[in-house]
N, C-alpha and C positions, 0 to 999 in steps of 0.2 A: 504493500500500500504506500509506504513513504516514497518509493521510487516512482510509482505510477503518478502520485500527486506532483512530484517534481517535474515529471515530463509534461503534465497538463499545465502547470504554472509557467513552464518555459515557452509555451505557445501563446502566452499572454492573452487569455480569453477575457471576455467582458465579465464573466462570473463563473465560479466553479461550484457545481452542485454536488454535495457530498452526502447522499443518503446511505443508510445501511448500518448505522451504529456509531458508537463513540470512537472506535478505532479509525474509521474513515474520516471523521471530523478532525481528529487529532493529527492524522497524516496530512490533511489539507492545510491545517493551521500551521504546521511545521514547514510547509513548502513555500508559503508566501505570507507576507504581512501587509500587502497592498491590494492584491486582487480580491474583490468581494467573494465571500464564500457563504453558501446557504446549506446548512446541514439538516439532517433528520436523524434523530436518535431516541433511544428509550431511556438513557441515563440523564442525570442532572447535569446540564452543561456548565453550571456555576461550580458545583463541587468538583467537576473534572477539569476545571481551569480553561474551558473553551471560551466562555464569555464572562464579563465582570458581573452582570446581573441579567435577569430575564427582561426587565423593563428597559434597560439601557445597556445593551451588550458591550459597547465600546469596541475598539479595534475594527477588524474587517470581516467579522463573522456574525451571522444571525441565522435563524432557522426555526425548526420545529422540534419539540420534545413531547413524548407521551408520558415521560416519567414512568415507563413500564417496569423499570427495575423495582419500583416501590410496590408493585402489585404481585411480585413473586410470592409473597406471603398468602395472597388470596388463592393461589393455586394449591398451596398446602391445605388451606381451610376447605376448599372444594373437595380435594381428594379425601380429606378426613371425613367429610359428610358422606362420601360414597363408601368408605371403609372405616366406619365408626367402631368396628370391633378390633381395629389395629391400633397399636401404640408406637410402632416403629415405622418410620418412613425414610426412603432414600432420597437424597438431593443430588442432582447432577450439576456440577459447576465446571466451567471452563476457566482454569487458573490463569490463562493468558488474557482474559478479559479485564479491562480497566475497572469494571464494576463488580468483579467477583467478590471482593471482601465486603463491600457494602451490602450486597444482596445476601451473602451468607449471614451477616449480623442480623439483617432483617428477618430472615427465615428462622434463625435460632431464637429470636425474641418471640416470634409467633408460636414456635413449638413449645416454648416454656409456658406461654399463656394458655395453651391447650393441653398441657401435660403430656407432650409427645417427645419421643426420642428420635433424633435425626442421625442418619448415617451418610456422611458426605462422600460422594464418588466424584473423582476428578477425571475429566476427559477433554483433551484439546486436539485430538486427531481421530480420524475415522477408524483407525485400527484398534482403538480402545473401546469402541461402542459395544461390540459383542460381549466382551468380558464384563462391561458395566451392567448390562441387562442380566447376565448370568449371576452376577454378585447379588442383584436384587432378589432373584429366586432363592439363592443359597441362604440369605439372611432372613428370608420369609417376611420381607417388609410389606406393608399394606399397599404401597405403590411407589412410583418414581416421579418426583417433581423436578422438572427442568427449570433452571434459572433463566431469566430473560437474556438471550444472547443471540446475535445474528448467526453465529456459527452453527448453533443448534437449529435455528429457524430455517436456514437454507438447506438443511438436511432432513427435513420433516418426513419425506417419503422413506428414506433409509431407516430412520428411527421408528417409524410406524411398522415397517416390515419386521424389525427386530423385536418390537413390543409384541406383535402377533406371534412370532416364532417362539418367544420365551414365555408367552402367556402373562405378560406383566402389565398391570394397569398403570398408565402414565398420563401425565398432563404437561403440555408445552405451551408456549406463547402463541404459536402459529396455527391458524385454522386449517392449514394444509395437513397437519398431523392427523386430526380425526377424519378429514376427507380421504386420507390414504389408509385408514383402518385403525388408527390409534383411538384411545378412549375419549380424551377431552383436550380442549385448549381454552386458555383464557389470556387475552392480551389486547393490545390496541388494534384498532382497525387500520391496517396498513394502507388501504385505499384512501381513507380519510387523511392519514398522516402525509402521504405522498401528494395528495391534492393540495394540502396546506403548504407543503414545500414548494409546489409549483406556483402558488399564489405569491409566496415570499420572493421567489426568483423573479417573477414578473415585476414586482414592486422595485426590486433592485435595478432591473433593466430599464425601468422608467425613471430612475434617478434617485430613489431613496437610498440613504446611506445605511449600511449594516449597523454602524455604531449606535444609531438612534432608532433602529427598527426593532421593536420588541420581539422577543422570541415567542412564538405561538405554542401554547400548551394544549395539545389535543385532549379531549375528554371522552372520546368514544371508545369504549372497550366492549368486547364481545366474548360470551361464553358459548362454546360449541361442544355438543355431546354426541358421540356416535353410539346410538342405542343398540345397534347390531353388535358392535364390539363389546358392549357391556354384557349382552347375552352370551356371547362366546366365552367371555371370562367368568361367567357364572355370577355376575354382579347385578344387584338390583339398585338402580339409581333412584334415590328418594324423589317422590313426586314434587316436593318443594324445590329441589334443584332443577328438575326438568322444567318446571314452570318458570324458573328464573332464567333459563337458557335463552339465548338469542336465536339459536338454531339447534334442532334435534335431528340428527341424521338417522333415518330408519333403514 
């Protein structure tokens, strides 16, 4: 990413659009301090040092954040609703992610409030995925909760296939996961986030300066449940959760 960002900056474009998470935004920020940059991420751009504040970003960056890393704990809560008979759950973390530590703290706080025990599984390469699902089976965890991370979101189909093969209830941030056969997803609407990023880009192209163009915080989140996957796993999804879902796949 840093090398790609440098190559883009060398072409001196009118604006660099950097969707796809904190890693992309940070790479673009390191590549240029003058070319306007519009980012899209799930993390907190202030905490990550991307902008000075949401209302007045300063510098040459503005964009969109869903703050989806803050809702990782909701995935744990939803999985616990489905597997209320379990007290042990596994968490998938990508240690290479800039938001890994903050998400883990958030999840641990949620687990303590619910009286649950977490088992942290780390994966930052596809070669580690199969062993990760196998470990969930071996520890007899109630389910596997994925942290918010583009690396996992981009590999939803592969993760769904492994979840089905190992018979593991899992929840990710991307609706592509239940669409591919996984149990559940909860996260921001990427369609809405990317649309907002496009609007921000248009404003920059029309002359607005990123330094004074407030970061947009999207608020549209969606819960998607694959009812067929639940039946195959021998799981009964509570009616209360089904009624709360934005989409139930039959």
